[in-house]
KETOR-918189 format. One record per residue (C-alpha): x, y, z; residue in one letter; residue number from 1. Coordinates in nm, 4 decimals, padded with zeros to 6 digits, always signed. Layout:
BEGIN
east X&north Y&up Z&res a&n NUM;
...
//
This chain:
BEGIN
east +23.0848&north +11.8994&up +23.5733&res m&n 1;
east +23.3280&north +11.9629&up +23.2881&res p&n 2;
east +23.6953&north +12.0317&up +23.3468&res s&n 3;
east +23.6591&north +12.3768&up +23.1154&res w&n 4;
east +23.4214&north +12.6759&up +23.0967&res t&n 5;
east +23.2483&north +12.7981&up +22.8002&res f&n 6;
east +23.4707&north +13.1167&up +22.8036&res d&n 7;
east +23.7633&north +12.8800&up +22.7447&res e&n 8;
east +23.5797&north +12.7215&up +22.4475&res l&n 9;
east +23.5092&north +13.0648&up +22.2970&res k&n 10;
east +23.8717&north +13.1620&up +22.3614&res h&n 11;
east +24.0108&north +12.8649&up +22.1619&res w&n 12;
east +23.7469&north +12.8775&up +21.8911&res d&n 13;
east +23.8370&north +13.2404&up +21.8198&res d&n 14;
east +24.2075&north +13.1437&up +21.7901&res k&n 15;
east +24.1287&north +12.8601&up +21.5769&res i&n 16;
east +23.9051&north +13.0529&up +21.3460&res c&n 17;
east +24.1521&north +13.3390&up +21.3213&res d&n 18;
east +24.4217&north +13.0874&up +21.2165&res l&n 19;
east +24.2110&north +12.8897&up +20.9704&res a&n 20;
east +24.1234&north +13.2117&up +20.8035&res e&n 21;
east +24.4848&north +13.3000&up +20.7593&res s&n 22;
east +24.5414&north +12.9527&up +20.6130&res l&n 23;
east +24.2687&north +13.0288&up +20.3454&res n&n 24;
east +23.9868&north +12.7696&up +20.4761&res l&n 25;
east +23.6425&north +12.8799&up +20.3859&res d&n 26;
east +23.3742&north +12.7205&up +20.6105&res w&n 27;
east +23.0094&north +12.7641&up +20.7135&res f&n 28;
east +22.9585&north +12.9272&up +21.0755&res p&n 29;
east +22.9635&north +12.6687&up +21.3243&res i&n 30;
east +22.7309&north +12.6254&up +21.6021&res i&n 31;
east +22.8456&north +12.4171&up +21.8879&res y&n 32;
east +22.6107&north +12.2121&up +22.1095&res e&n 33;
east +22.7264&north +12.0476&up +22.4314&res v&n 34;
east +22.5535&north +11.7278&up +22.5223&res c&n 35;
east +22.6055&north +11.4340&up +22.7409&res d&n 36;
east +22.6544&north +11.0876&up +22.6694&res y&n 37;
east +22.2775&north +10.9616&up +22.5980&res y&n 38;
east +22.2223&north +11.2983&up +22.3845&res e&n 39;
east +22.5298&north +11.2068&up +22.1830&res m&n 40;
east +22.4083&north +10.8521&up +22.1105&res i&n 41;
east +22.0830&north +11.0124&up +22.0168&res g&n 42;
east +22.2317&north +11.2491&up +21.7815&res h&n 43;
east +22.4251&north +10.9611&up +21.6207&res m&n 44;
east +22.1039&north +10.7610&up +21.5828&res s&n 45;
east +21.9195&north +11.0411&up +21.3925&res y&n 46;
east +22.2622&north +11.1286&up +21.1863&res h&n 47;
east +22.3069&north +11.4658&up +21.3788&res g&n 48;
east +21.9991&north +11.6264&up +21.2677&res m&n 49;
east +21.8284&north +11.8357&up +21.5490&res p&n 50;
east +21.5100&north +11.7477&up +21.3945&res s&n 51;
east +21.4072&north +11.4149&up +21.2337&res h&n 52;
east +21.1081&north +11.1960&up +21.1920&res y&n 53;
east +21.0632&north +10.9061&up +21.4174&res n&n 54;
east +21.1172&north +10.5505&up +21.2894&res h&n 55;
east +21.2005&north +10.2270&up +21.5072&res w&n 56;
east +21.5121&north +10.1673&up +21.3196&res s&n 57;
east +21.6625&north +10.4798&up +21.4904&res y&n 58;
east +21.5588&north +10.3440&up +21.8319&res g&n 59;
east +21.7391&north +10.0303&up +21.7333&res k&n 60;
east +22.0580&north +10.2258&up +21.6301&res s&n 61;
east +22.0439&north +10.4027&up +21.9676&res f&n 62;
east +22.0157&north +10.0777&up +22.1651&res e&n 63;
east +22.2956&north +09.8906&up +21.9479&res r&n 64;
east +22.5241&north +10.1835&up +22.0021&res t&n 65;
east +22.4743&north +10.1971&up +22.3838&res h&n 66;
east +22.5129&north +09.8003&up +22.4307&res q&n 67;
east +22.8375&north +09.7880&up +22.2231&res l&n 68;
east +22.9904&north +10.0977&up +22.4182&res y&n 69;
east +22.8625&north +09.9512&up +22.7628&res n&n 70;
east +23.0492&north +09.6297&up +22.6392&res a&n 71;
east +23.3762&north +09.8055&up +22.5402&res g&n 72;
east +23.3303&north +09.7126&up +22.1798&res m&n 73;
east +23.2612&north +10.0539&up +22.0218&res e&n 74;
east +23.3665&north +10.4078&up +22.1539&res g&n 75;
east +23.1718&north +10.7331&up +22.1163&res l&n 76;
east +23.2897&north +10.9687&up +21.8370&res p&n 77;
east +23.4827&north +11.2796&up +21.9404&res y&n 78;
east +23.2650&north +11.4977&up +21.7409&res e&n 79;
east +22.9537&north +11.4813&up +21.5229&res l&n 80;
east +22.8749&north +11.7711&up +21.2617&res i&n 81;
east +22.6100&north +11.7864&up +20.9731&res i&n 82;
east +22.6432&north +11.9486&up +20.6533&res n&n 83;
east +22.4259&north +12.2729&up +20.7117&res s&n 84;
east +22.4603&north +12.6683&up +20.6953&res n&n 85;
east +22.5270&north +12.7318&up +20.9813&res p&n 86;
east +22.7085&north +12.3978&up +21.0448&res s&n 87;
east +22.5738&north +12.2283&up +21.3642&res i&n 88;
east +22.8474&north +12.0100&up +21.5578&res a&n 89;
east +22.8189&north +11.8288&up +21.8945&res y&n 90;
east +23.0499&north +11.8277&up +22.1646&res l&n 91;
east +23.0553&north +11.5687&up +22.4440&res m&n 92;
east +23.0437&north +11.7414&up +22.8017&res r&n 93;
east +23.2899&north +11.4933&up +22.9416&res e&n 94;
east +23.5648&north +11.5674&up +22.6730&res n&n 95;
east +23.8702&north +11.7348&up +22.8310&res p&n 96;
east +23.9562&north +12.0934&up +22.7042&res l&n 97;
east +24.2379&north +11.9761&up +22.4769&res y&n 98;
east +23.9956&north +11.7317&up +22.3102&res l&n 99;
east +23.7459&north +11.9949&up +22.2632&res q&n 100;
east +24.0115&north +12.2086&up +22.0911&res i&n 101;
east +24.1149&north +11.9357&up +21.8585&res l&n 102;
east +23.7333&north +11.8611&up +21.7654&res i&n 103;
east +23.6655&north +12.2254&up +21.6943&res m&n 104;
east +23.9572&north +12.2524&up +21.4460&res a&n 105;
east +23.8460&north +11.9086&up +21.3001&res h&n 106;
east +23.4969&north +12.0760&up +21.2670&res c&n 107;
east +23.6148&north +12.3684&up +21.0865&res v&n 108;
east +23.7906&north +12.1237&up +20.8285&res g&n 109;
east +23.4746&north +11.9357&up +20.7766&res h&n 110;
east +23.2682&north +12.2522&up +20.7427&res s&n 111;
east +23.5173&north +12.3860&up +20.4723&res d&n 112;
east +23.4893&north +12.0481&up +20.2889&res f&n 113;
east +23.0917&north +12.0660&up +20.2922&res f&n 114;
east +23.0968&north +12.4082&up +20.1753&res k&n 115;
east +23.3542&north +12.3586&up +19.8762&res n&n 116;
east +23.3474&north +11.9919&up +19.7464&res n&n 117;
east +23.1451&north +11.9709&up +19.4279&res k&n 118;
east +22.9855&north +11.6583&up +19.5585&res t&n 119;
east +22.7874&north +11.8423&up +19.8040&res f&n 120;
east +22.6614&north +12.1197&up +19.5441&res e&n 121;
east +22.3017&north +11.9988&up +19.5217&res k&n 122;
east +22.2720&north +11.9242&up +19.9223&res t&n 123;
east +22.1130&north +12.2660&up +19.9965&res r&n 124;
east +22.2877&north +12.3245&up +20.3284&res p&n 125;
east +22.1073&north +12.6611&up +20.3858&res d&n 126;
east +21.7587&north +12.5052&up +20.4307&res t&n 127;
east +21.8326&north +12.1285&up +20.5246&res c&n 128;
east +21.7465&north +12.1680&up +20.8812&res v&n 129;
east +21.4022&north +12.3568&up +20.8185&res s&n 130;
east +21.3333&north +12.0859&up +20.5272&res r&n 131;
east +21.3736&north +11.8000&up +20.7717&res m&n 132;
east +21.1994&north +11.9817&up +21.0431&res r&n 133;
east +20.9141&north +12.0271&up +20.7962&res n&n 134;
east +20.9305&north +11.6689&up +20.6869&res a&n 135;
east +20.9017&north +11.5503&up +21.0578&res k&n 136;
east +20.5942&north +11.7508&up +21.0937&res k&n 137;
east +20.4304&north +11.6338&up +20.7944&res r&n 138;
east +20.5063&north +11.2671&up +20.8828&res i&n 139;
east +20.3612&north +11.3029&up +21.2270&res q&n 140;
east +20.0237&north +11.4584&up +21.0762&res e&n 141;
east +19.9943&north +11.1503&up +20.8810&res y&n 142;
east +20.0465&north +10.9424&up +21.1670&res i&n 143;
east +19.7899&north +11.1302&up +21.3834&res e&n 144;
east +19.5526&north +11.1127&up +21.0869&res n&n 145;
east +19.2963&north +10.8346&up +21.1622&res p&n 146;
east +19.2530&north +10.7437&up +20.7919&res n&n 147;
east +19.5965&north +10.6648&up +20.7903&res i&n 148;
east +19.7841&north +10.6179&up +21.1011&res g&n 149;
east +20.1287&north +10.4777&up +21.2686&res l&n 150;
east +20.1115&north +10.1220&up +21.1078&res k&n 151;
east +20.0598&north +10.2363&up +20.7472&res k&n 152;
east +20.3061&north +10.5095&up +20.7745&res v&n 153;
east +20.5873&north +10.2881&up +20.9471&res e&n 154;
east +20.5161&north +10.0161&up +20.7055&res k&n 155;
east +20.5375&north +10.2279&up +20.3906&res f&n 156;
east +20.8735&north +10.3683&up +20.5504&res l&n 157;
east +21.0269&north +10.0227&up +20.6185&res d&n 158;
east +20.9748&north +09.9611&up +20.2279&res a&n 159;
east +21.1139&north +10.2959&up +20.1262&res l&n 160;
east +21.4250&north +10.2435&up +20.3747&res h&n 161;
east +21.4960&north +09.9070&up +20.2094&res s&n 162;
east +21.5803&north +10.1023&up +19.8787&res i&n 163;
east +21.6585&north +10.4348&up +20.0036&res r&n 164;
east +22.0230&north +10.4514&up +19.8466&res f&n 165;
east +21.8929&north +10.2923&up +19.5281&res q&n 166;
east +21.8760&north +10.6492&up +19.3939&res t&n 167;
east +22.0912&north +10.9047&up +19.2130&res e&n 168;
east +22.4639&north +10.8519&up +19.3214&res r&n 169;
east +22.6198&north +11.1209&up +19.0895&res n&n 170;
east +22.5450&north +11.4640&up +18.9799&res r&n 171;
east +22.3709&north +11.3813&up +18.6563&res l&n 172;
east +22.0307&north +11.4872&up +18.6145&res k&n 173;
east +21.7715&north +11.1977&up +18.5707&res r&n 174;
east +21.5656&north +11.2369&up +18.2692&res l&n 175;
east +21.1857&north +11.1612&up +18.2719&res s&n 176;
east +21.0350&north +10.9260&up +18.0238&res r&n 177;
east +20.9451&north +11.1897&up +17.7930&res k&n 178;
east +21.2937&north +11.3500&up +17.7834&res e&n 179;
east +21.4407&north +10.9808&up +17.7217&res i&n 180;
east +21.1798&north +10.9291&up +17.4432&res k&n 181;
east +21.2772&north +11.2741&up +17.2716&res e&n 182;
east +21.6412&north +11.1942&up +17.3132&res k&n 183;
east +21.6127&north +10.8689&up +17.1371&res h&n 184;
east +21.3884&north +11.0018&up +16.8675&res i&n 185;
east +21.6473&north +11.2672&up +16.7726&res r&n 186;
east +21.9024&north +10.9965&up +16.7692&res r&n 187;
east +21.7063&north +10.7547&up +16.5503&res v&n 188;
east +21.6367&north +11.0360&up +16.3167&res n&n 189;
east +21.9743&north +11.1554&up +16.2740&res s&n 190;
east +22.1169&north +10.7886&up +16.2339&res s&n 191;
east +22.1895&north +10.6476&up +15.8777&res e&n 192;
east +22.1705&north +10.2915&up +16.0201&res d&n 193;
east +21.8416&north +10.1631&up +15.8936&res l&n 194;
east +21.8731&north +09.8433&up +16.1250&res i&n 195;
east +21.9001&north +10.0959&up +16.4217&res e&n 196;
east +21.6146&north +10.3063&up +16.3088&res k&n 197;
east +21.3812&north +10.0111&up +16.3013&res e&n 198;
east +21.5106&north +09.8185&up +16.5996&res s&n 199;
east +21.4429&north +10.0717&up +16.8784&res f&n 200;
east +21.1407&north +09.9705&up +17.0540&res d&n 201;
east +20.9441&north +10.2900&up +17.1455&res f&n 202;
east +20.6322&north +10.1036&up +17.2796&res s&n 203;
east +20.8442&north +09.9856&up +17.6052&res r&n 204;
east +20.7410&north +10.1497&up +17.8946&res k&n 205;
east +21.0754&north +10.1899&up +18.0315&res v&n 206;
east +21.3325&north +10.2903&up +17.7501&res l&n 207;
east +21.6503&north +10.2988&up +17.9532&res e&n 208;
east +21.7538&north +10.1307&up +18.2626&res p&n 209;
east +21.6498&north +10.3355&up +18.5706&res d&n 210;
east +21.8768&north +10.3199&up +18.8616&res y&n 211;
east +21.6899&north +10.5842&up +19.0683&res d&n 212;
east +21.4049&north +10.3832&up +19.2096&res l&n 213;
east +21.2560&north +10.6380&up +19.4263&res l&n 214;
east +21.2234&north +10.8870&up +19.1319&res s&n 215;
east +21.0885&north +10.5982&up +18.9150&res f&n 216;
east +20.8145&north +10.5387&up +19.1643&res l&n 217;
east +20.7217&north +10.8797&up +19.1807&res l&n 218;
east +20.7103&north +10.8936&up +18.7972&res e&n 219;
east +20.5396&north +10.5800&up +18.7216&res y&n 220;
east +20.3418&north +10.4941&up +19.0549&res g&n 221;
east +20.0153&north +10.6225&up +18.9635&res s&n 222;
east +19.8488&north +10.4053&up +19.2278&res h&n 223;
east +20.0212&north +10.6086&up +19.5161&res f&n 224;
east +19.8096&north +10.8180&up +19.7293&res s&n 225;
east +19.9239&north +11.1918&up +19.8076&res s&n 226;
east +20.0626&north +11.1085&up +20.1337&res w&n 227;
east +20.2638&north +10.7883&up +20.0014&res e&n 228;
east +20.4103&north +11.0255&up +19.7259&res q&n 229;
east +20.5166&north +11.2678&up +19.9970&res d&n 230;
east +20.6793&north +10.9905&up +20.1834&res l&n 231;
east +20.8600&north +10.8962&up +19.8854&res i&n 232;
east +20.9985&north +11.2462&up +19.8145&res s&n 233;
east +21.0916&north +11.2796&up +20.1724&res i&n 234;
east +21.3053&north +10.9694&up +20.1795&res v&n 235;
east +21.4545&north +11.0464&up +19.8458&res k&n 236;
east +21.5374&north +11.3995&up +19.9311&res e&n 237;
east +21.7134&north +11.2601&up +20.2628&res e&n 238;
east +21.9096&north +10.9880&up +20.0740&res s&n 239;
east +22.0363&north +11.2549&up +19.8332&res s&n 240;
east +22.1559&north +11.4674&up +20.1267&res y&n 241;
east +22.3453&north +11.1762&up +20.2743&res f&n 242;
east +22.4930&north +11.0010&up +19.9742&res i&n 243;
east +22.7463&north +11.2697&up +19.9253&res p&n 244;
east +22.8821&north +11.2215&up +20.2744&res q&n 245;
east +22.8811&north +10.8323&up +20.1965&res i&n 246;
east +23.0756&north +10.9083&up +19.8768&res q&n 247;
east +23.3530&north +11.1432&up +20.0286&res t&n 248;
east +23.4294&north +10.9639&up +20.3817&res k&n 249;
east +23.7741&north +10.9136&up +20.3322&res i&n 250;
east +23.8552&north +11.2629&up +20.1593&res m&n 251;
east +23.6074&north +11.4610&up +20.4147&res n&n 252;
east +23.7832&north +11.2899&up +20.7211&res e&n 253;
east +24.1106&north +11.3035&up +20.5741&res g&n 254;
east +24.0838&north +11.6924&up +20.4912&res w&n 255;
east +23.9593&north +11.7393&up +20.8623&res a&n 256;
east +24.2121&north +11.5438&up +21.0257&res s&n 257;
east +24.4894&north +11.7309&up +20.8009&res f&n 258;
east +24.3677&north +12.0533&up +20.9275&res w&n 259;
east +24.3211&north +11.9762&up +21.2840&res h&n 260;
east +24.6969&north +11.8414&up +21.2775&res f&n 261;
east +24.8258&north +12.1455&up +21.1311&res r&n 262;
east +24.6140&north +12.3865&up +21.3232&res i&n 263;
east +24.6893&north +12.2477&up +21.6537&res l&n 264;
east +25.0551&north +12.2210&up +21.5685&res n&n 265;
east +25.0398&north +12.6047&up +21.5091&res t&n 266;
east +24.8401&north +12.7215&up +21.8073&res l&n 267;
east +25.0095&north +12.8286&up +22.1201&res d&n 268;
east +24.8927&north +12.5288&up +22.3269&res l&n 269;
east +24.9573&north +12.4819&up +22.6966&res p&n 270;
east +25.2509&north +12.2322&up +22.7286&res q&n 271;
east +25.0472&north +11.9887&up +22.9247&res e&n 272;
east +24.8105&north +11.9521&up +22.6177&res f&n 273;
east +25.0864&north +11.8385&up +22.3605&res h&n 274;
east +25.1082&north +11.4744&up +22.4657&res l&n 275;
east +24.7252&north +11.4070&up +22.4836&res p&n 276;
east +24.6742&north +11.5837&up +22.1615&res f&n 277;
east +24.9172&north +11.3721&up +21.9819&res l&n 278;
east +24.7873&north +11.0588&up +22.1417&res k&n 279;
east +24.4229&north +11.1433&up +22.0599&res s&n 280;
east +24.5336&north +11.2313&up +21.7175&res h&n 281;
east +24.7284&north +10.8928&up +21.6515&res n&n 282;
east +24.4281&north +10.6894&up +21.7936&res q&n 283;
east +24.2219&north +10.8722&up +21.5180&res v&n 284;
east +24.4365&north +10.8323&up +21.1944&res v&n 285;
east +24.6040&north +10.4913&up +21.2958&res r&n 286;
east +24.5651&north +10.1926&up +21.0413&res p&n 287;
east +24.3179&north +09.9428&up +21.1522&res h&n 288;
east +24.3623&north +09.5765&up +21.0956&res i&n 289;
east +24.1850&north +09.3940&up +20.8045&res s&n 290;
east +23.9796&north +09.7013&up +20.7173&res q&n 291;
east +24.0388&north +10.0387&up +20.6011&res i&n 292;
east +24.0405&north +10.3279&up +20.8506&res n&n 293;
east +23.9110&north +10.6402&up +20.6332&res p&n 294;
east +24.0753&north +10.8836&up +20.8765&res y&n 295;
east +24.4055&north +10.7050&up +20.8120&res h&n 296;
east +24.3744&north +10.6775&up +20.4309&res l&n 297;
east +24.2555&north +11.0339&up +20.4001&res g&n 298;
east +24.5035&north +11.1776&up +20.6086&res f&n 299;
east +24.7783&north +10.9858&up +20.4409&res y&n 300;
east +24.6639&north +11.1065&up +20.1020&res l&n 301;
east +24.6574&north +11.4865&up +20.1932&res f&n 302;
east +24.9782&north +11.4755&up +20.3229&res n&n 303;
east +25.1182&north +11.3063&up +20.0156&res k&n 304;
east +24.9731&north +11.5491&up +19.8102&res l&n 305;
east +25.1258&north +11.8628&up +19.9995&res e&n 306;
east +25.4464&north +11.6945&up +20.0096&res k&n 307;
east +25.4651&north +11.6184&up +19.6340&res e&n 308;
east +25.2331&north +11.8780&up +19.4797&res k&n 309;
east +25.2047&north +12.1578&up +19.7499&res g&n 310;
east +24.9059&north +12.2915&up +19.9512&res l&n 311;
east +24.7378&north +12.4344&up +19.6279&res e&n 312;
east +24.6696&north +12.0803&up +19.4997&res e&n 313;
east +24.5227&north +11.9822&up +19.8418&res c&n 314;
east +24.2705&north +12.2663&up +19.7945&res f&n 315;
east +24.2169&north +12.1583&up +19.4491&res f&n 316;
east +24.1524&north +11.7929&up +19.5414&res a&n 317;
east +23.9173&north +11.9254&up +19.8246&res r&n 318;
east +23.7102&north +12.1023&up +19.5638&res e&n 319;
east +23.6710&north +11.8631&up +19.2913&res v&n 320;
east +23.7309&north +11.4900&up +19.4142&res y&n 321;
east +23.5248&north +11.2167&up +19.5704&res n&n 322;
east +23.6804&north +10.9081&up +19.7422&res d&n 323;
east +23.6875&north +10.6959&up +19.4186&res v&n 324;
east +23.8257&north +10.9637&up +19.1843&res s&n 325;
east +24.0884&north +11.0648&up +19.4411&res a&n 326;
east +24.2190&north +10.7197&up +19.4847&res i&n 327;
east +24.2333&north +10.6736&up +19.1082&res r&n 328;
east +24.4161&north +10.9915&up +19.0456&res n&n 329;
east +24.6394&north +11.0098&up +19.3285&res y&n 330;
east +24.7562&north +10.6843&up +19.4670&res l&n 331;
east +25.0039&north +10.4606&up +19.3086&res d&n 332;
east +25.2000&north +10.1237&up +19.3632&res i&n 333;
east +25.4451&north +10.3142&up +19.5919&res d&n 334;
east +25.1443&north +10.4468&up +19.8051&res d&n 335;
east +24.9789&north +10.0897&up +19.8253&res f&n 336;
east +25.3110&north +09.9364&up +19.9316&res r&n 337;
east +25.3794&north +10.1914&up +20.2038&res e&n 338;
east +24.9934&north +10.1543&up +20.3094&res l&n 339;
east +25.0607&north +09.7765&up +20.3215&res n&n 340;
east +24.7412&north +09.6962&up +20.1334&res l&n 341;
east +24.6444&north +09.3720&up +20.0379&res f&n 342;
east +24.3298&north +09.1599&up +19.9580&res t&n 343;
east +24.2326&north +08.8326&up +20.1350&res y&n 344;
east +23.9567&north +08.6013&up +20.1359&res s&n 345;
east +23.8142&north +08.3707&up +20.4167&res s&n 346;
east +23.8388&north +08.0021&up +20.3527&res k&n 347;
east +23.6651&north +07.7271&up +20.5746&res k&n 348;
east +23.9619&north +07.6982&up +20.8029&res d&n 349;
east +24.1990&north +07.9643&up +20.7274&res y&n 350;
east +24.2383&north +08.3043&up +20.5490&res i&n 351;
east +24.4122&north +08.3292&up +20.2119&res s&n 352;
east +24.6146&north +08.6301&up +20.0985&res i&n 353;
east +24.4849&north +08.6834&up +19.7434&res d&n 354;
east +24.6903&north +08.9904&up +19.6099&res d&n 355;
east +24.9866&north +09.1947&up +19.7456&res v&n 356;
east +25.1038&north +09.5410&up +19.6433&res s&n 357;
east +25.3609&north +09.4227&up +19.3835&res d&n 358;
east +25.3713&north +09.5099&up +19.0038&res e&n 359;
east +25.0888&north +09.2925&up +18.9174&res s&n 360;
east +24.8706&north +09.3019&up +19.2029&res g&n 361;
east +24.8350&north +09.6629&up +19.3243&res w&n 362;
east +24.5858&north +09.7623&up +19.0474&res l&n 363;
east +24.3692&north +09.4516&up +19.1582&res k&n 364;
east +24.3836&north +09.5711&up +19.5174&res i&n 365;
east +24.3092&north +09.9459&up +19.3949&res r&n 366;
east +23.9785&north +09.8234&up +19.2256&res e&n 367;
east +23.8990&north +09.5989&up +19.5076&res d&n 368;
east +23.9267&north +09.8976&up +19.7473&res l&n 369;
east +23.7181&north +10.1202&up +19.4917&res i&n 370;
east +23.4385&north +09.8378&up +19.4867&res r&n 371;
east +23.4180&north +09.8459&up +19.8800&res n&n 372;
east +23.4036&north +10.2001&up +19.9678&res i&n 373;
east +23.1016&north +10.4622&up +19.9573&res g&n 374;
east +22.8201&north +10.3630&up +19.7451&res t&n 375;
east +23.0287&north +10.1181&up +19.5599&res n&n 376;
east +22.9854&north +09.8731&up +19.8708&res s&n 377;
east +22.6000&north +09.8873&up +19.8428&res m&n 378;
east +22.4615&north +09.6620&up +19.5579&res p&n 379;
east +22.3245&north +09.8485&up +19.2530&res r&n 380;
east +21.9739&north +09.7416&up +19.1214&res i&n 381;
east +21.7620&north +09.9017&up +18.8336&res f&n 382;
east +21.4267&north +09.9008&up +18.6588&res v&n 383;
east +21.4726&north +09.7490&up +18.3248&res s&n 384;
east +21.0920&north +09.7545&up +18.1993&res d&n 385;
east +20.7346&north +09.7067&up +18.3153&res i&n 386;
east +20.5704&north +09.3852&up +18.1523&res s&n 387;
east +20.2209&north +09.3877&up +17.9760&res n&n 388;
east +20.0472&north +09.2802&up +18.3008&res n&n 389;
east +20.2066&north +09.5594&up +18.5203&res g&n 390;
east +20.5069&north +09.3505&up +18.6542&res e&n 391;
east +20.8007&north +09.5666&up +18.7476&res l&n 392;
east +21.1266&north +09.4035&up +18.6090&res i&n 393;
east +21.4098&north +09.4723&up +18.8269&res v&n 394;
east +21.7695&north +09.3552&up +18.7837&res q&n 395;
east +22.0857&north +09.3243&up +18.9750&res h&n 396;
east +22.3883&north +09.4970&up +18.8345&res e&n 397;
east +22.6119&north +09.1921&up +18.9008&res h&n 398;
east +22.9830&north +09.3016&up +18.9454&res d&n 399;
east +23.1214&north +08.9617&up +19.0428&res g&n 400;
east +22.9690&north +08.9862&up +19.4120&res r&n 401;
east +22.6578&north +08.7551&up +19.4700&res d&n 402;
east +22.3878&north +08.8899&up +19.6712&res l&n 403;
east +22.2931&north +08.7704&up +20.0053&res d&n 404;
east +21.9764&north +08.5936&up +19.9284&res l&n 405;
east +21.8022&north +08.6609&up +20.2664&res e&n 406;
east +21.8298&north +08.9999&up +20.2402&res y&n 407;
east +21.7633&north +09.0113&up +19.8744&res a&n 408;
east +21.4478&north +08.8228&up +19.9368&res e&n 409;
east +21.3252&north +09.0529&up +20.1778&res e&n 410;
east +21.4176&north +09.3706&up +19.9825&res v&n 411;
east +21.2113&north +09.2253&up +19.6689&res v&n 412;
east +20.9179&north +09.1818&up +19.9252&res n&n 413;
east +20.9427&north +09.5349&up +20.0113&res q&n 414;
east +20.9666&north +09.6412&up +19.6407&res i&n 415;
east +20.6439&north +09.4306&up +19.5928&res n&n 416;
east +20.4617&north +09.6209&up +19.8697&res y&n 417;
east +20.5394&north +09.9394&up +19.6895&res l&n 418;
east +20.4260&north +09.7660&up +19.3549&res w&n 419;
east +20.1501&north +09.5691&up +19.4126&res p&n 420;
east +20.1183&north +09.4454&up +19.0618&res k&n 421;
east +20.4235&north +09.1932&up +19.1197&res g&n 422;
east +20.7978&north +09.2033&up +19.0912&res v&n 423;
east +21.0548&north +08.9893&up +18.8965&res k&n 424;
east +21.3846&north +09.0275&up +19.0339&res f&n 425;
east +21.6814&north +08.9121&up +18.8339&res f&n 426;
east +22.0470&north +08.8374&up +18.9692&res t&n 427;
east +22.3525&north +08.6161&up +18.9155&res i&n 428;
east +22.4273&north +08.3513&up +19.1860&res i&n 429;
east +22.7286&north +08.1462&up +19.1523&res e&n 430;
east +22.7827&north +08.2651&up +18.7932&res e&n 431;
east +22.4229&north +08.1392&up +18.6844&res e&n 432;
east +22.1130&north +08.3486&up +18.6165&res p&n 433;
east +21.8819&north +08.3582&up +18.9136&res f&n 434;
east +21.5267&north +08.4882&up +18.9753&res e&n 435;
east +21.3939&north +08.5828&up +19.3080&res i&n 436;
//
């Protein structure tokens, strides 16, 4: 039995909301669902969605989390909240009351960020739950269709999942081939450069590098059946929903931590809650050895902004920035020194410190940090053309980091499954051109 009652949760939720409103936070209504250990792992595996299509990878995620937790190698999250209107948040039944209060204040911060940050403006939170419920229903119908069945659906989803984040990573509208062609016709016709007028090859099937592989498949994949096109659309839509969360992990967690700390320090908490609250807070925002803790960095960033530029700047940053742009705009050499950030590389028998946060090194550290957060941590590949015999020409945008060939080969196999006419994949390995 929990050590709290639902009336107590309601009491503290009301107090948190009243205080948050007085502090000018603007969030979606939040529905809290109380769950047990196994339910929480299940929600984690399905990204918090109350309705989600089945796939073996989610079961694998459930088992992995369960085993790591039992081995003491991983803890369960204090909370889980999704970007929907109303927001849906999950509370562990086993959490003590002081922790539930902290979590509810934290969730208000998250929901405010979802509602107001520009990175999320295309995620359609009003309909995301119904859209995912509908997607689950359609996929189940394909599975139950004797002409399609589980094996075909699962294999096709496997292939799509291998490139699910090779899609739009910014707010720019993707242009169709027709729109791109019209754009270049206008540019060429207005140019006075005769060489440029004659050099642009309009006969090419792909006129510009296309980084949105899922949209490319929908536009160019005439061989797909209607159910396959539908699966591509489902995975693309879901990826577009989650990408903003990946791109704002530091800012989002920092904003939520900034406000739960402020709210709980303002609330008239019972005396016995003060110490456990501070302990839980410090556990969340402490720095991690050898890796970036997004809670720590985000909490540091918003505290810095409030101290140097005021609370108004904090609200402005919450509205317009993602992780990359915030780091570029707000963190300087003094911050990198205070955060004790450095880069290192693993050698055969030892670890080498490559750069420290001095006058010459901090910019390199900043760029390395930016390369390894959000979607920047994922390789970028693009379609460069379709050959005369129908082969798909795919290239890796090499940024100094070589691909893991074992994984790359499997991804190429999956793309080949989606594009049966063949795939040529080009990258750089050890500074030399390489074809997979």
